[in-house]
N, C-alpha and C positions, 0 to 999 in steps of 0.2 A: 611150567617152564623152568622154575628153579630146580624141581626134581630131576629134570633132564640134564641140567647143568651139573648137579651133584653127581649123577651117574657117570658123566663124561670125565669129570675131574677125579672121581674115585678111581677109575681105571688108570688115569695118568699118575695120580699122586699116592693113593693108598694101597696100591698093589705092592707086593713085597719087592718086585723088581725095580720100582722107581721111587721108593721112599727117600732115597738119598738126595733127591732134588728138592726136598721140602725147604721152604724159607724159614721154618721154625726150628728151634733147637730146644729140646730134642724134637725129632720129626713129629708131625701132627698126630699120627696114630699112636705115638708113645705118650701123648699128653691127655688122654681121656680113657675112662673105663679102667679095667683091672691093670692095664699096663702102666697107668699113672701112679700106682700104689707102691712102687718099688721101695720108696723111702721108708714105708712102714715096716716092711720085712727087714730092712737093714737095721731098724731100731728095735728089733726083737718082738715085733707085733704081728699078730695074725688078725685078719679082718674078714668078716662075713657081711655082705651087703644084702639085706633082706628086703625083697619087694613086699610092700604092704598096701592095702586099700587099692585105689586105682592107679596111682602114679607116685606114691611115696616110696622112699628108701629109708631103711633104718640101718645105719652102720653099727655093727657090734665089733668091738676091738678087744682082743685078748692079749694080755702081757704074760707070756708063758713063764718067765722067770719068777714072777711074784704070784701068779694065778689071778691077778686082778682082771676084771672084765667090765667094760663100760658099754652101755646101751645109749645111743645118741637119739633122743626123742623116741616116742613109743606110739606109733600109729595104730598098731594092732598087737595087743599083748599076747594073744594066743599064737600068732605067727612067730613072734619074737621068741616066746618060750620054746616053741618047737625047734627053732634054729639053735637055741642054746642047748637044749637037751640032745640034739643030734651030735653036737660037738663035745658034750660033756663039760661045758663051761657054766660056771655059777656066777651070775652078775653081782658085782660089788657096787657099781655106780650106774645111776641114770643121770645123764647130762641133758637137761631140757634147755632148748634155746628160746622158746616162747610158749605162750599159753594156748594156742589154737588146738582144737580137739584132735586134729590129725597129727599132733606132736606130743600130746599128753594123755591120749585116750587109754593107753595101756598101763599108765603108772600104777594105779591101784591094784590091777590084776597081778602085775609083776611083783609088787610089794607084798601082796598076800602069798604069792608062790615062793618068794625069797625074802623072808622077814628081815634079814640082816642088810638088805640092799639100802643104800643111801641115795636120796633123790636131791640133785642140785639143780638150781635154776634161778631166774630173776625173782626178786622179791615180789610178793603179791601186792597189787595196787588197784586203785580205782583212779582213772585218769580221763580228763577231757581231751578229745581229739580235735585237731584243727578242722578235720572233716565234719565234725559235729558229734554231739552226744557224749555221755559219760560211759566209759567202758571198764568192765571188771576184768583184770588180767590176773588170773589165779592159776597156780601150778598145783594140781592135786597131789597130796602126800608130801609136799615139799619139806625136806629135812634141813637143807643147807642153802639159805638164800645167798646169792653171790652177786657182786657188782664189779665195776671197772677196777682193775688192779688186784683183785683177789686171785689166789692161786688154788687150784684143785689138784691134790696129789693123786697120782694114778701109777701104782707100781713105783718104779724109780723115775717116772716122768712127772712133769708138772704142767698143767694147763693154765695159761694166763687168760683171765676173763676180760673180754672186750665188750663194751656196751655199743650195740649197733642198731639203735632204734630207728624207726621209720615204717617198717612193715607193721610192727606193733610198737608201743612206746617202750616196753621193757626188753625187747629182743636183745639177746646176747650171743656171742660166739666164743668158742674155746680154742685158743691157739697153743699148740704144743711146739715150742721153738726148737727142741732137740730133735724133732723128726725131719723137717718142720711140716706141720699139718694144722689145718683149721677146720673145725666143725662149725659150719656157717649157717645152718638152718635154712631159712627163707630170705636171708639178706641178699646173698648173691647166688646165682645159678650159673650153670655152664652157658655162657653167652647170654645171660639174662640177669634179672634181679626180681625180688618180690614186689608185689603190688604195695603201694604206699597207703595202707589202710588208715593211717593216722592223718593223712592229708598234708604232712609236713615234708615236702620234697627236699628242702634244705637240710633237714636232719638226716634224711635217707642218703643224700649225696655225701654228707660228712661221714656217715657210717661206712659207706662204700670206699671213701678215701682212706679210712682207717685200715680196711682190708687190703686195699691196693698198695698200701705202704709196706705190707709184709714182704718177706724175701721172695724173689721170683720162683724159687724151687718149692715153695709151699704147695702141698697137696691139699686141694679144696674139696671137702665133702659138703655137698648141698643135699636138700631133702626131697627133691622131685625130679622125675624124668620128663623135663619140659624141653629138652634140647632141640628136638626136631622143629617145634614151633619157634623156639628162640633163634635158631640159625636162619630160618626163613625171614624173620623180621630183621636180623642183623644184616642180611644181604640187601634188604631194601634200603637200610640206612647207609651202608657203606659198600656198594657193589664192586668197587674197584680194589678192595682189600684182598690181596693175594693170599695172605695167611688165613683169612676168614674163608676163602674159597677152599683151601686145603682142608681146614677143619670141617667145613660143611660136608665135604666128600666123605670124611671119615665117620661123621655122624650117620650118614646114609648107610655106610658099610656095616657099622656096628648094629644099628637098629634093624637092618634087613635080616640079621640072624638072631635078633632078640637079645643082644648084649647091651648092658648099661653103658651110658656115656659118663657116668659118675664113678670115681672122682675126676677132677680136672686139675691142671697145673695152673698156678696163678700167672706165670710168665705168659702162657698162651691166652689167658683171659685178658691180660693187659694189651695184647695185640689184636684181639678179636671181639671183645665184649663191648657193645655200643654204650652200655650204661656206665662204664668206667673210662670211656675214651673221650672224655670232655676236652682233652688236649689234642685230639685229632683235627688237623686242618680241614679235612673233608667233612667231618661232622659239624665243626664250627661254621663252615661255609653254608651247609644246608640249613642249619638252625638260625643263622644270622646272629649268633651270640658267641661270647668268648669266655664269660665267667663259668667256672665249673658248675655252679648251682643252676644257672640259666640253661646251659647245654643239657645237663641231666634232666631238668624239668621238661624241656622240649622233647627229648627222646622218650621219657616216661609217658608224656601225654600222647605222643604218637602211638605208642604201644597200647595204651588204655583205650584210645578211641578207634584204632584201626585205620586211621587216616593221618596223613602228615599235617601238622598244624601250619599256620602261616608263620613264616620266618619273623624273627624279632626285628 
């Protein structure tokens, strides 16, 4: 049913003849995939979004003026090296967001191939999760442990490190205010968010609030192509959201031709992502809650379980 709805709306909204009717600014189709990356080009950056594994993306960003090249997480070292070699780029930075293997699995391969490469990431730790157990969060080959408030120099740009735990305890994001752009890993997705493996929903909501507070024009790079499933769920949560219907149509259009929906624009996420719309009257009504942490927990539980929880 929802696919049929997307197809109808796609014809009405995402065709070139009718994008002007979009309730979003910029129009929905300009806020996801390669069209959302214009700010990078204006900042003198080139970007390659490398598909890896089943559904991961690895953004490789090249600063032509300085020659600096960053690799954001390393799902597959060989695929990433192939993309670098094709472009003649030599990586200077790996920016790891967290320790999961599909984000750090290529670190050592790339470090061996490019010995001058520096690996940045959250500090290694062993930590107890609220969900249970002691977990080892380690970044292979870590050269530069970073935490909240640190800066990572990249060419003539600087990334501000944000601690955005919840998916893992040590998860971080890298915000480049001069672009603006955030490398968000698995904290936020296009109309979704990462599973809360720590079991600490309040921490995850606070992390998402930190990202939500960034400027509307921020280009958001997440690490997975989950958007088709995410938009299906978002329409269940907030079926009357017209901006969401427009974006859903554009997801269908892009995926039908094998195009990525990453990156996304933060302004559009604020209008359509149910995991950061705890201030939406419609979502507050369906959840029976009003506090951001309670609304978030309701929506996250709904997504986890595949069925709507009882309202508070």
